[in-house]
ROKE-230158 format. One record per residue: residue number from 1; chain; x, y, z of N, C-alpha, C in turn. Coordinates in pm, 1 decimal. Each point is the difference from the previous one (the first is absolute). Last residue first. Example, Ala and Ser with C-alpha at 12.3 -4.5 7.8 and 13.67 -1.06 7.14 Angstrom:
% residues 2
(atom 2,"A",(1285.0,-225.0,708.0),(82.0,119.0,6.0),(-77.0,109.0,73.0)),
(atom 1,"A",(29.0,-572.0,-7.0),(-89.0,119.0,0.0),(90.0,120.0,0.0)),
//
This chain:
% residues 249
(atom 249,"A",(-5007.8,17818.9,16838.8),(136.3,-45.7,29.9),(98.3,115.7,11.4)),
(atom 248,"A",(-475.8,43.7,-112.0),(12.2,-66.1,129.8),(143.6,-31.7,37.6)),
(atom 247,"A",(-192.8,195.8,-415.9),(34.2,96.7,103.3),(27.2,-66.3,135.1)),
(atom 246,"A",(-149.5,-225.5,-408.5),(135.8,51.4,-22.6),(46.0,95.0,109.2)),
(atom 245,"A",(-449.5,-185.5,3.1),(103.4,-102.0,21.8),(140.7,55.6,-12.6)),
(atom 244,"A",(-474.9,189.8,-28.0),(112.3,62.2,71.2),(118.6,-94.1,17.1)),
(atom 243,"A",(-432.9,-107.5,-211.7),(50.9,120.4,-66.8),(123.5,57.9,65.6)),
(atom 242,"A",(-88.5,-504.9,125.6),(-91.7,94.3,-62.4),(71.0,118.4,-63.2)),
(atom 241,"A",(158.7,-417.5,248.0),(22.4,136.0,47.8),(-89.8,103.9,-62.2)),
(atom 240,"A",(52.9,-443.0,-274.4),(42.6,14.7,139.4),(27.4,144.9,36.5)),
(atom 239,"A",(-114.0,-206.7,-436.8),(-100.5,81.8,69.1),(41.5,31.5,143.4)),
(atom 238,"A",(243.1,-290.6,-304.5),(23.7,141.2,-30.7),(-105.5,92.4,59.8)),
(atom 237,"A",(14.7,-456.1,238.6),(74.8,27.5,-121.8),(19.0,149.0,-22.9)),
(atom 236,"A",(-220.4,-255.1,375.5),(-72.2,88.7,-90.1),(75.0,32.5,-129.6)),
(atom 235,"A",(167.9,-306.7,359.8),(-145.6,-17.1,-5.8),(-62.0,74.7,-117.7)),
(atom 234,"A",(469.1,34.8,85.1),(-30.1,-140.7,-20.6),(-150.4,-22.7,-19.1)),
(atom 233,"A",(156.6,427.3,117.8),(29.4,-29.6,-140.0),(-30.4,-145.6,-33.0)),
(atom 232,"A",(-39.3,140.2,446.6),(-105.1,61.3,-81.1),(21.4,-30.2,-148.4)),
(atom 231,"A",(331.9,-133.8,305.8),(-118.9,-85.8,8.7),(-114.4,57.8,-85.1)),
(atom 230,"A",(391.7,254.9,37.1),(30.1,-123.7,-72.3),(-121.3,-93.0,-1.0)),
(atom 229,"A",(-19.8,399.3,253.3),(-11.3,25.0,-142.8),(29.9,-124.7,-83.2)),
(atom 228,"A",(39.7,-32.8,479.5),(-133.7,41.2,-40.9),(-11.2,12.7,-152.5)),
(atom 227,"A",(364.0,-137.6,336.3),(-34.6,-71.1,-122.7),(-135.1,38.6,-58.1)),
(atom 226,"A",(284.2,150.2,394.4),(-125.8,-70.5,25.2),(-45.7,-77.4,-123.4)),
(atom 225,"A",(382.0,283.0,-10.2),(28.8,-123.5,72.4),(-125.9,-79.3,33.9)),
(atom 224,"A",(-43.5,424.1,-216.6),(76.5,-91.7,-84.6),(21.1,-134.2,69.3)),
(atom 223,"A",(-206.8,346.2,243.6),(-87.1,-47.8,-108.0),(73.1,-101.8,-87.7)),
(atom 222,"A",(244.6,217.6,348.4),(-103.2,-91.5,51.7),(-79.9,-60.4,-114.8)),
(atom 221,"A",(308.1,330.8,-112.1),(70.4,-120.5,45.5),(-100.2,-104.6,49.2)),
(atom 220,"A",(-162.5,423.1,-115.8),(37.8,-75.2,-118.9),(71.6,-130.1,36.4)),
(atom 219,"A",(-113.5,294.7,354.1),(-119.9,-53.4,-64.3),(36.6,-86.2,-120.9)),
(atom 218,"A",(340.0,233.5,225.7),(-49.4,-112.2,80.0),(-120.2,-65.6,-65.9)),
(atom 217,"A",(164.3,387.4,-202.9),(96.5,-109.1,-11.6),(-45.3,-122.1,77.9)),
(atom 216,"A",(-270.0,401.3,19.5),(3.5,-64.2,-131.7),(97.1,-117.0,-12.3)),
(atom 215,"A",(-266.3,285.1,366.4),(111.9,-94.2,16.3),(20.7,-77.1,-131.0)),
(atom 214,"A",(-332.8,338.6,25.2),(85.8,46.1,109.2),(122.3,-88.1,22.3)),
(atom 213,"A",(-336.3,-104.6,-332.5),(56.3,132.4,-28.8),(103.2,41.1,104.5)),
(atom 212,"A",(-239.8,-406.3,47.0),(80.4,-11.6,-122.1),(61.6,133.2,-41.3)),
(atom 211,"A",(-303.3,-25.3,369.0),(128.9,-60.2,32.1),(90.2,-5.9,-123.3)),
(atom 210,"A",(-459.8,203.0,119.5),(96.6,42.2,-102.2),(139.2,-56.6,26.0)),
(atom 209,"A",(-265.6,-90.8,411.8),(-56.5,75.4,-111.5),(110.7,47.5,-94.8)),
(atom 208,"A",(79.4,-229.3,420.0),(-34.2,-90.1,-110.4),(-50.1,75.3,-122.3)),
(atom 207,"A",(106.8,213.8,417.4),(123.3,-41.3,-67.2),(-25.4,-101.1,-111.8)),
(atom 206,"A",(-359.2,172.7,284.5),(52.7,97.7,-96.1),(122.3,-51.3,-76.2)),
(atom 205,"A",(-366.5,-351.1,180.8),(90.5,96.8,61.1),(64.9,86.6,-108.4)),
(atom 204,"A",(-455.8,-209.3,-157.7),(118.9,-52.5,67.0),(83.0,114.6,57.6)),
(atom 203,"A",(-549.5,2.2,-76.5),(128.5,37.9,-60.4),(117.5,-55.1,80.9)),
(atom 202,"A",(-493.5,-217.3,-28.0),(86.3,71.1,94.5),(131.4,35.5,-68.6)),
(atom 201,"A",(-541.2,-134.4,-136.2),(139.3,2.7,-45.0),(80.0,84.5,97.9)),
(atom 200,"A",(-498.4,-288.1,16.8),(83.5,114.5,37.3),(143.9,-17.8,-48.1)),
(atom 199,"A",(-305.0,-288.3,-285.5),(-28.1,40.7,137.7),(93.3,116.7,32.3)),
(atom 198,"A",(-197.2,-289.5,-474.7),(88.3,90.3,72.8),(-50.1,28.1,140.8)),
(atom 197,"A",(-83.6,-463.0,-282.1),(-59.5,132.5,18.8),(88.0,85.8,89.4)),
(atom 196,"A",(204.7,-385.6,-305.3),(-53.5,15.9,135.3),(-58.0,140.4,14.2)),
(atom 195,"A",(235.8,-396.2,-346.4),(-78.3,122.7,-10.9),(-78.1,12.7,129.8)),
(atom 194,"A",(491.7,-275.4,-125.7),(-137.4,5.9,49.6),(-64.8,134.4,-34.0)),
(atom 193,"A",(427.3,-344.7,-193.4),(-44.9,136.1,30.0),(-147.7,0.4,37.5)),
(atom 192,"A",(230.4,-382.9,-168.2),(9.4,12.2,145.9),(-50.0,137.4,44.7)),
(atom 191,"A",(-192.0,-239.1,-451.2),(114.2,75.9,49.5),(1.6,-7.5,152.0)),
(atom 190,"A",(-213.2,-377.9,-365.0),(-22.4,115.2,87.2),(131.7,70.9,26.5)),
(atom 189,"A",(-40.6,-373.4,-297.5),(-142.5,11.1,31.7),(-30.0,118.9,90.2)),
(atom 188,"A",(392.7,-145.7,-403.2),(-25.0,36.6,138.3),(-150.3,17.6,23.3)),
(atom 187,"A",(213.3,-90.0,-429.1),(30.0,-115.4,84.8),(-23.6,27.6,148.2)),
(atom 186,"A",(-54.1,335.6,-350.7),(-101.6,-105.4,-10.8),(25.5,-123.1,85.9)),
(atom 185,"A",(127.6,524.0,-7.1),(72.1,-119.0,46.9),(-97.6,-117.7,0.6)),
(atom 184,"A",(-142.0,434.6,-116.2),(128.1,-2.6,-70.6),(82.0,-123.9,35.6)),
(atom 183,"A",(-416.1,114.9,211.6),(-20.0,-65.7,-129.2),(128.4,-5.5,-82.6)),
(atom 182,"A",(-25.8,240.0,410.8),(11.2,-144.2,23.7),(-12.5,-76.8,-131.9)),
(atom 181,"A",(-70.2,464.3,-3.1),(141.4,-34.9,10.5),(21.7,-148.2,27.6)),
(atom 180,"A",(-444.8,167.4,-24.9),(68.6,28.3,-126.0),(145.7,-42.2,4.1)),
(atom 179,"A",(-270.0,-26.5,390.8),(-35.8,-103.9,-96.5),(75.5,17.8,-130.9)),
(atom 178,"A",(56.6,333.6,333.3),(52.2,-128.9,46.8),(-24.6,-107.7,-105.5)),
(atom 177,"A",(-200.6,413.9,-70.8),(143.2,4.6,-26.6),(67.0,-131.2,39.5)),
(atom 176,"A",(-452.9,55.2,103.5),(16.5,-9.9,-144.8),(148.0,-3.5,-37.3)),
(atom 175,"A",(-106.2,77.8,446.5),(-28.5,-139.0,-35.8),(15.0,-22.0,-150.3)),
(atom 174,"A",(49.7,438.7,164.8),(108.8,-84.1,50.2),(-21.9,-146.0,-38.5)),
(atom 173,"A",(-337.9,314.3,-96.1),(114.8,16.1,-89.3),(117.4,-86.7,42.1)),
(atom 172,"A",(-377.9,7.6,279.2),(-36.0,-59.0,-129.2),(117.5,6.3,-97.4)),
(atom 171,"A",(47.0,216.7,413.2),(-0.3,-146.1,17.5),(-31.4,-69.7,-132.1)),
(atom 170,"A",(-24.9,470.6,16.7),(138.9,-47.3,1.4),(6.2,-151.8,16.4)),
(atom 169,"A",(-424.5,193.9,25.5),(54.2,15.4,-134.4),(144.8,-46.9,-7.3)),
(atom 168,"A",(-221.6,11.5,420.1),(-48.6,-108.1,-84.9),(56.8,7.7,-141.6)),
(atom 167,"A",(301.9,219.3,379.4),(-144.3,3.6,-25.0),(-36.5,-111.9,-97.6)),
(atom 166,"A",(445.1,63.3,159.0),(-65.8,83.9,100.9),(-150.2,14.3,-24.4)),
(atom 165,"A",(411.6,-397.7,-100.0),(-96.7,93.2,-58.9),(-74.6,77.3,108.3)),
(atom 164,"A",(471.8,-265.7,-20.3),(-97.8,40.8,100.5),(-98.0,101.3,-60.7)),
(atom 163,"A",(380.6,-422.3,-134.6),(-65.5,121.7,-46.8),(-110.2,31.3,99.7)),
(atom 162,"A",(491.9,-300.4,42.0),(-145.5,14.0,8.1),(-43.8,130.5,-63.2)),
(atom 161,"A",(455.7,-361.1,158.7),(-56.6,97.3,-93.1),(-152.0,1.1,9.3)),
(atom 160,"A",(386.9,-114.8,397.0),(-85.4,-57.2,-102.7),(-58.4,110.1,-87.8)),
(atom 159,"A",(287.3,36.5,403.9),(54.0,28.1,-132.3),(-83.9,-59.3,-113.0)),
(atom 158,"A",(-82.2,-58.2,476.5),(-6.0,144.9,-23.3),(50.2,37.6,-139.1)),
(atom 157,"A",(13.0,-455.9,167.6),(-134.4,44.4,-37.5),(-7.6,149.0,-30.8)),
(atom 156,"A",(458.3,-267.6,-91.2),(-83.3,24.5,117.3),(-132.4,60.6,-42.3)),
(atom 155,"A",(514.4,24.0,-236.7),(-101.2,-101.3,26.9),(-72.1,28.4,131.8)),
(atom 154,"A",(347.0,221.0,-411.8),(-69.0,27.7,126.3),(-113.9,-99.3,20.4)),
(atom 153,"A",(279.8,26.8,-396.9),(81.5,-49.5,111.3),(-67.9,18.7,134.9)),
(atom 152,"A",(-333.8,1.7,-388.4),(142.9,-0.5,-29.4),(79.9,-48.8,120.6)),
(atom 151,"A",(-463.5,62.9,152.3),(38.8,53.2,-130.3),(151.8,2.5,-9.7)),
(atom 150,"A",(-371.5,-322.0,281.3),(48.4,136.7,12.9),(23.8,57.2,-137.9)),
(atom 149,"A",(-176.7,-438.0,70.9),(76.0,12.5,125.4),(50.3,141.7,24.1)),
(atom 148,"A",(-230.5,-191.7,-395.9),(-93.9,-7.1,112.4),(70.4,6.2,135.5)),
(atom 147,"A",(74.7,130.3,-555.6),(69.4,-20.3,127.8),(-100.3,4.1,115.2)),
(atom 146,"A",(-90.5,88.7,-472.8),(-0.8,-141.6,34.4),(60.9,-29.9,136.6)),
(atom 145,"A",(-27.4,433.4,-240.6),(-132.4,-40.6,48.3),(-9.1,-146.8,41.3)),
(atom 144,"A",(378.9,401.4,-27.2),(-3.2,-143.1,-30.6),(-132.8,-53.2,53.5)),
(atom 143,"A",(102.8,528.0,-169.9),(-3.4,-97.0,109.7),(15.1,-141.9,-54.0)),
(atom 142,"A",(-33.6,404.0,-268.6),(102.2,35.1,99.2),(-3.9,-91.1,122.3)),
(atom 141,"A",(-310.1,-7.0,-376.5),(132.4,-24.5,-59.3),(113.4,46.8,90.5)),
(atom 140,"A",(-463.1,56.9,137.1),(27.3,-140.5,-28.5),(142.0,-23.9,-49.4)),
(atom 139,"A",(-156.3,451.7,82.4),(18.7,-81.1,120.7),(42.5,-142.5,-35.3)),
(atom 138,"A",(-131.5,303.0,-338.2),(135.7,28.1,47.9),(32.8,-86.0,121.8)),
(atom 137,"A",(-434.1,-18.8,-169.2),(90.9,-54.7,-101.8),(144.7,15.1,46.0)),
(atom 136,"A",(-325.7,204.3,261.5),(4.8,-144.8,21.7),(89.3,-67.9,-103.0)),
(atom 135,"A",(-77.6,458.3,-47.5),(79.5,-22.5,121.0),(13.3,-149.4,27.5)),
(atom 134,"A",(-283.0,128.2,-345.2),(140.1,14.7,-39.6),(94.0,-15.7,119.7)),
(atom 133,"A",(-462.4,-2.6,78.6),(37.3,-120.2,-73.6),(146.6,6.4,-43.9)),
(atom 132,"A",(-189.7,377.3,203.0),(22.5,-106.2,98.8),(43.0,-128.1,-69.9)),
(atom 131,"A",(117.6,445.4,-263.8),(-119.8,-64.6,53.8),(36.4,-104.8,104.4)),
(atom 130,"A",(235.9,485.6,-181.2),(17.6,-144.8,7.7),(-123.3,-60.5,66.3)),
(atom 129,"A",(5.8,462.7,-109.2),(126.8,-38.3,-62.5),(22.2,-150.4,-2.1)),
(atom 128,"A",(-376.7,220.2,199.7),(3.4,59.6,-133.3),(127.0,-37.7,-75.8)),
(atom 127,"A",(-83.4,-119.7,459.6),(-73.3,-85.8,-93.8),(-7.7,56.5,-141.1)),
(atom 126,"A",(373.2,48.6,398.1),(-88.2,88.3,-74.9),(-73.2,-84.7,-104.4)),
(atom 125,"A",(212.2,-167.8,498.2),(19.5,18.0,-143.5),(-105.3,92.9,-61.3)),
(atom 124,"A",(255.6,-247.4,468.3),(-88.2,110.1,-35.6),(25.2,32.3,-146.5)),
(atom 123,"A",(92.5,-450.0,328.7),(32.2,76.6,-120.1),(-105.5,107.6,-20.7)),
(atom 122,"A",(219.2,-339.5,402.4),(-120.1,76.3,-35.7),(37.9,96.3,-112.0)),
(atom 121,"A",(212.6,-491.2,187.5),(24.1,134.4,-50.3),(-133.0,63.1,-38.8)),
(atom 120,"A",(208.0,-427.2,354.3),(-81.2,45.0,-112.7),(38.2,140.9,-41.0)),
(atom 119,"A",(96.6,-468.4,323.9),(72.1,119.1,-43.2),(-69.8,43.9,-128.2)),
(atom 118,"A",(-293.1,-268.3,346.7),(84.9,-9.1,-117.6),(83.9,127.4,-8.4)),
(atom 117,"A",(-244.5,-248.0,454.1),(13.8,105.5,-99.1),(88.7,-41.4,-117.9)),
(atom 116,"A",(-120.7,-238.7,426.1),(-86.9,-23.2,-114.3),(14.0,103.0,-111.0)),
(atom 115,"A",(234.9,-87.8,438.9),(-98.2,109.1,-2.4),(-98.9,-16.6,-114.9)),
(atom 114,"A",(390.6,-287.1,256.9),(-115.7,-28.9,-82.8),(-104.6,111.0,8.7)),
(atom 113,"A",(555.2,54.0,41.5),(-112.7,-54.8,76.3),(-119.0,-17.2,-93.6)),
(atom 112,"A",(425.3,178.5,-152.1),(39.5,-106.8,91.3),(-112.2,-55.1,87.9)),
(atom 111,"A",(-34.1,359.4,-348.9),(101.8,-92.3,-50.4),(21.1,-122.5,88.5)),
(atom 110,"A",(-300.5,359.9,117.1),(-47.6,-62.0,-123.1),(96.8,-108.0,-47.9)),
(atom 109,"A",(123.2,257.5,376.1),(-115.3,-84.6,29.9),(-47.0,-75.0,-123.7)),
(atom 108,"A",(343.9,317.4,-51.3),(47.8,-115.3,76.0),(-114.3,-95.7,30.7)),
(atom 107,"A",(-99.5,412.5,-204.6),(68.7,-89.7,-93.4),(45.8,-127.8,71.1)),
(atom 106,"A",(-418.3,230.8,218.2),(134.0,44.8,-35.6),(61.7,-100.1,-97.4)),
(atom 105,"A",(-546.1,136.1,110.1),(111.5,-95.0,3.2),(132.3,66.5,-35.4)),
(atom 104,"A",(-500.0,147.4,119.2),(128.4,70.5,1.6),(120.3,-94.7,4.3)),
(atom 103,"A",(-415.1,-275.3,98.8),(-1.8,142.0,-30.6),(140.1,60.2,11.1)),
(atom 102,"A",(-155.6,-516.9,-134.9),(62.9,81.7,103.9),(-3.4,146.4,-40.5)),
(atom 101,"A",(-147.0,-373.8,-277.3),(-93.0,15.7,112.0),(57.5,84.4,114.0)),
(atom 100,"A",(84.5,-14.5,-579.6),(23.9,-70.0,126.3),(-101.3,32.1,107.7)),
(atom 99,"A",(65.5,183.9,-469.3),(-51.7,-136.8,-0.7),(15.3,-75.3,129.6)),
(atom 98,"A",(349.2,395.7,-156.8),(-145.5,-13.7,-4.3),(-38.5,-146.6,5.4)),
(atom 97,"A",(438.6,407.9,9.7),(-47.5,-131.7,41.8),(-152.7,-3.1,-6.9)),
(atom 96,"A",(413.9,308.5,-271.4),(-75.0,-15.9,123.8),(-42.9,-143.1,24.4)),
(atom 95,"A",(232.5,415.7,-369.9),(18.0,-130.0,63.5),(-78.3,-8.9,130.0)),
(atom 94,"A",(-97.0,305.8,-456.2),(37.1,4.7,140.9),(8.1,-140.1,59.5)),
(atom 93,"A",(-7.1,321.7,-483.2),(-14.3,-137.5,47.1),(56.0,-3.6,141.6)),
(atom 92,"A",(-201.4,403.6,-375.4),(87.2,-48.5,106.3),(-25.7,-148.1,24.5)),
(atom 91,"A",(-160.1,207.3,-399.5),(39.6,121.0,72.9),(96.9,-35.6,111.6)),
(atom 90,"A",(-121.4,-233.5,-495.2),(5.4,-25.3,144.2),(54.1,124.6,69.2)),
(atom 89,"A",(-22.4,-16.7,-469.4),(-135.1,6.7,54.2),(-7.3,-28.6,147.8)),
(atom 88,"A",(399.9,-205.8,-288.4),(-71.1,124.2,-29.8),(-144.1,-4.9,52.0)),
(atom 87,"A",(401.5,-279.3,227.2),(-104.5,-18.3,-99.9),(-72.8,132.2,-25.3)),
(atom 86,"A",(345.9,-90.2,331.3),(56.2,29.3,-130.8),(-104.5,-10.8,-111.0)),
(atom 85,"A",(-91.0,-110.2,457.3),(24.4,144.4,-7.1),(61.1,41.1,-133.3)),
(atom 84,"A",(-83.8,-465.3,104.4),(-120.1,77.7,-32.3),(25.6,149.7,-9.4)),
(atom 83,"A",(353.7,-311.1,113.3),(-57.3,-39.8,-128.0),(-118.5,87.8,-39.6)),
(atom 82,"A",(202.9,57.3,429.2),(86.9,44.6,-108.0),(-61.9,-28.9,-136.6)),
(atom 81,"A",(-218.8,-168.1,379.7),(-8.6,145.9,-2.0),(81.6,56.0,-116.9)),
(atom 80,"A",(36.5,-454.4,85.1),(-131.2,29.7,-58.0),(-19.9,150.8,-11.9)),
(atom 79,"A",(391.6,-153.4,215.9),(2.1,-29.8,-143.5),(-131.8,36.3,-66.7)),
(atom 78,"A",(43.6,43.8,469.1),(96.3,91.2,-63.0),(-6.8,-15.7,-152.5)),
(atom 77,"A",(-247.2,-292.5,284.4),(-67.4,122.3,-44.9),(96.0,104.6,-55.4)),
(atom 76,"A",(17.2,-554.8,-0.9),(67.8,116.9,57.0),(-61.6,130.0,-49.6)),
(atom 75,"A",(-319.1,-362.8,-129.0),(127.0,-26.6,66.3),(56.5,127.9,58.6)),
(atom 74,"A",(-401.1,43.6,-220.4),(82.8,-77.7,-92.0),(135.1,-32.6,58.1)),
(atom 73,"A",(-541.3,233.2,62.6),(114.8,-55.2,72.1),(77.5,-88.1,-97.0)),
(atom 72,"A",(-383.8,446.0,-23.7),(49.1,-130.8,-41.7),(114.9,-42.9,91.3)),
(atom 71,"A",(-419.9,403.4,-100.5),(88.4,-62.1,100.0),(37.3,-140.2,-47.1)),
(atom 70,"A",(-205.5,520.6,-184.8),(10.8,-144.0,-21.9),(96.7,-54.1,104.4)),
(atom 69,"A",(-310.1,489.4,-114.4),(91.4,-82.1,79.2),(-4.3,-145.3,-46.6)),
(atom 68,"A",(-97.7,537.1,-224.3),(-55.3,-125.3,51.6),(110.1,-81.0,68.4)),
(atom 67,"A",(-118.8,563.6,-129.7),(83.2,-118.3,-13.5),(-72.7,-122.4,55.2)),
(atom 66,"A",(-189.5,442.1,16.3),(36.6,-22.3,-139.2),(84.7,-122.8,-24.1)),
(atom 65,"A",(6.0,206.8,485.5),(-102.6,29.7,-99.1),(52.4,-20.0,-142.3)),
(atom 64,"A",(224.4,-286.7,392.4),(-11.7,141.9,-34.3),(-104.2,19.4,-109.9)),
(atom 63,"A",(-36.2,-416.6,342.5),(61.5,40.2,-125.3),(-14.5,149.3,-22.1)),
(atom 62,"A",(-126.0,-477.5,329.6),(44.6,139.1,7.0),(72.1,37.6,-128.2)),
(atom 61,"A",(-183.8,-443.2,128.7),(-63.1,80.5,-103.7),(41.4,147.0,3.9)),
(atom 60,"A",(146.6,-337.2,316.8),(40.3,-47.1,-132.3),(-55.3,88.5,-110.5)),
(atom 59,"A",(111.5,202.5,480.2),(-103.1,-86.4,-56.3),(40.1,-36.5,-141.7)),
(atom 58,"A",(378.4,112.8,356.7),(-87.5,64.1,-97.0),(-105.1,-99.6,-46.2)),
(atom 57,"A",(343.8,83.9,463.4),(-57.3,-87.4,-103.4),(-92.2,78.5,-91.1)),
(atom 56,"A",(423.0,239.5,237.4),(-136.2,-42.5,32.7),(-57.0,-86.9,-110.4)),
(atom 55,"A",(522.6,-19.4,37.9),(-96.6,105.2,-23.0),(-139.0,-49.1,37.5)),
(atom 54,"A",(459.0,-179.8,225.8),(-96.1,-28.7,-104.3),(-95.2,116.8,-13.3)),
(atom 53,"A",(538.0,-2.2,164.2),(-138.7,-7.4,42.4),(-90.1,-26.0,-118.3)),
(atom 52,"A",(490.6,70.5,34.3),(-51.7,-133.4,-29.0),(-143.8,-14.6,45.2)),
(atom 51,"A",(425.2,375.5,-115.6),(-138.9,-9.8,43.0),(-56.0,-135.1,-40.2)),
(atom 50,"A",(528.0,69.2,103.5),(-98.2,18.7,-105.5),(-140.8,-19.0,54.5)),
(atom 49,"A",(358.5,169.9,351.1),(-21.7,-120.8,-78.5),(-101.1,28.1,-109.7)),
(atom 48,"A",(355.0,357.9,242.6),(-138.2,-46.9,-3.6),(-11.2,-121.6,-90.6)),
(atom 47,"A",(396.3,285.1,109.4),(-10.3,-140.8,34.5),(-142.7,-53.0,0.2)),
(atom 46,"A",(143.6,461.2,-109.2),(108.1,-83.5,-49.1),(-19.6,-147.9,23.1)),
(atom 45,"A",(-305.4,347.1,151.3),(7.5,4.0,-145.5),(105.4,-95.0,-53.4)),
(atom 44,"A",(-63.0,45.1,471.1),(-122.4,-54.1,-59.3),(6.6,-1.9,-151.6)),
(atom 43,"A",(359.6,191.3,244.5),(-9.2,-144.6,23.8),(-120.3,-59.0,-70.2)),
(atom 42,"A",(57.7,469.9,-12.6),(104.2,-70.6,-75.7),(-12.9,-150.9,13.0)),
(atom 41,"A",(-282.4,277.1,258.9),(-37.5,5.8,-141.2),(99.0,-77.5,-85.2)),
(atom 40,"A",(94.1,46.0,455.8),(-116.7,-86.3,-17.6),(-41.9,-5.0,-145.6)),
(atom 39,"A",(342.7,296.1,121.9),(44.7,-139.0,6.8),(-114.2,-95.8,-22.9)),
(atom 38,"A",(-100.4,459.6,28.1),(77.6,-30.5,-121.1),(43.5,-145.7,-3.5)),
(atom 37,"A",(-219.4,159.8,387.7),(-92.1,-6.6,-112.6),(73.0,-38.5,-128.3)),
(atom 36,"A",(255.3,77.3,388.3),(-78.0,-124.1,14.2),(-93.7,-17.4,-118.5)),
(atom 35,"A",(239.7,402.8,26.2),(89.6,-112.7,-28.5),(-76.0,-131.5,4.8)),
(atom 34,"A",(-226.1,390.2,126.8),(20.9,-4.0,-143.9),(87.4,-118.2,-40.4)),
(atom 33,"A",(-70.5,88.5,457.4),(-122.4,-50.8,-60.6),(15.6,-14.2,-150.8)),
(atom 32,"A",(350.0,197.1,237.1),(-9.2,-141.8,33.4),(-123.3,-61.5,-64.1)),
(atom 31,"A",(58.2,465.0,-32.1),(92.1,-71.7,-87.9),(-8.1,-150.2,24.3)),
(atom 30,"A",(-248.7,280.0,283.0),(-56.3,0.7,-135.0),(87.0,-79.0,-96.7)),
(atom 29,"A",(157.4,63.2,438.5),(-116.2,-90.4,-0.4),(-59.7,-9.8,-139.5)),
(atom 28,"A",(344.0,308.0,66.2),(52.6,-137.0,5.1),(-114.3,-99.7,-5.6)),
(atom 27,"A",(-109.1,455.3,39.0),(48.2,-32.2,-134.1),(52.1,-142.4,-7.4)),
(atom 26,"A",(-141.1,163.5,414.0),(-115.5,-15.6,-89.4),(43.2,-37.1,-140.8)),
(atom 25,"A",(329.2,106.0,332.1),(-59.3,-132.2,18.7),(-114.7,-23.6,-97.7)),
(atom 24,"A",(373.8,347.2,-157.1),(-86.3,-16.0,116.7),(-61.6,-138.6,2.6)),
(atom 23,"A",(472.2,45.9,-252.5),(-137.1,49.7,-12.5),(-76.4,-17.5,129.1)),
(atom 22,"A",(460.7,-138.4,-150.7),(-7.5,130.5,66.5),(-141.3,56.6,-0.9)),
(atom 21,"A",(88.8,-434.1,-182.8),(92.5,6.0,113.7),(-15.4,130.1,77.6)),
(atom 20,"A",(-231.6,-111.9,-414.6),(-69.1,-32.1,124.9),(90.8,14.8,122.1)),
(atom 19,"A",(148.9,50.3,-457.2),(-76.7,115.5,45.1),(-61.2,-23.4,137.4)),
(atom 18,"A",(226.9,-355.4,-206.2),(95.1,105.3,35.6),(-72.1,124.6,51.0)),
(atom 17,"A",(-261.3,-359.6,-161.8),(62.5,-36.0,127.7),(97.0,109.3,44.7)),
(atom 16,"A",(-206.6,31.3,-425.0),(-95.0,27.0,107.2),(61.7,-27.3,136.7)),
(atom 15,"A",(248.3,-111.8,-380.8),(-12.4,145.7,11.7),(-92.2,37.3,114.3)),
(atom 14,"A",(39.9,-452.5,-109.5),(124.9,48.5,59.7),(-6.7,150.3,22.7)),
(atom 13,"A",(-355.4,-210.7,-226.8),(-3.4,-32.5,142.3),(124.1,52.6,70.8)),
(atom 12,"A",(-25.9,40.2,-468.8),(-96.9,88.5,66.1),(-1.8,-22.5,149.3)),
(atom 11,"A",(265.0,-284.9,-267.0),(55.5,135.3,2.5),(-91.3,95.6,74.0)),
(atom 10,"A",(-147.2,-439.8,-75.3),(108.4,0.9,98.0),(57.7,139.6,14.8)),
(atom 9,"A",(-324.0,-69.2,-332.3),(-62.1,-8.5,131.7),(105.7,8.2,107.8)),
(atom 8,"A",(131.1,-18.3,-454.4),(-53.1,131.3,38.9),(-63.7,-1.3,137.3)),
(atom 7,"A",(169.6,-423.9,-147.6),(103.0,103.9,4.2),(-55.2,136.4,35.3)),
(atom 6,"A",(-289.8,-387.2,-56.7),(77.1,-1.4,123.3),(97.6,116.8,7.9)),
(atom 5,"A",(-269.5,-98.2,-390.2),(-78.6,58.7,107.8),(86.1,20.3,123.3)),
(atom 4,"A",(184.2,-214.9,-368.9),(-31.8,135.9,-40.6),(-80.0,71.7,106.9)),
(atom 3,"A",(105.7,-457.4,54.1),(117.0,83.7,22.0),(-27.8,144.3,-37.1)),
(atom 2,"A",(-338.3,-334.4,-77.5),(19.5,26.4,142.2),(117.1,92.0,26.3)),
(atom 1,"A",(-112.9,-176.9,-434.3),(-76.7,117.6,36.3),(22.4,36.6,145.8)),
//
């Protein structure tokens, strides 16, 4: 794209320079200002870095009218976002950070320092199409609930799995769901997955949002090499991935 901009810009500047040779001083000054403006615009558009700023924090209960919110953590938020956005009834899934003690955390801080945050996803859903319990059903078969060190190839406290209920009703349903799925493994006494009351959710940097859409090859390569789907099949069998399993690969 840079060459397409450069050629017409170069031609225009050359034409302006030829006119300036025999023009009054005022015209030369105006042309000089125009040249500087054009160059500044070209440089900024051609070499600007991706937006890595964090959006303003959102309260865990913020929700558009008619929709509801659910917050979960299941390791890499790229994958969790992808898994939920393919589920009918889900309006959006947003990557972010929650459960920590540092305000406005960055990805680097969450990954490499002790901010206490989880990589999480805030799900906006239509309760007329999908229930909170159904979201939890989908959650379980897309995580490894036995991993107490992270999720799949990603290890560390920020990659641990958790459910963040935003009110008493969600907490009750989350505990019921936990007990129901744990009962499927009679040789286990507990899951590593925690149920933690929701706190402020901080949206992640823009380049993390919709990563699976914006970088499909990189995303698929990462997901495959992380062994996520293979491990899910080992744990959940034909239930692995839920309703969207065929769309993940």
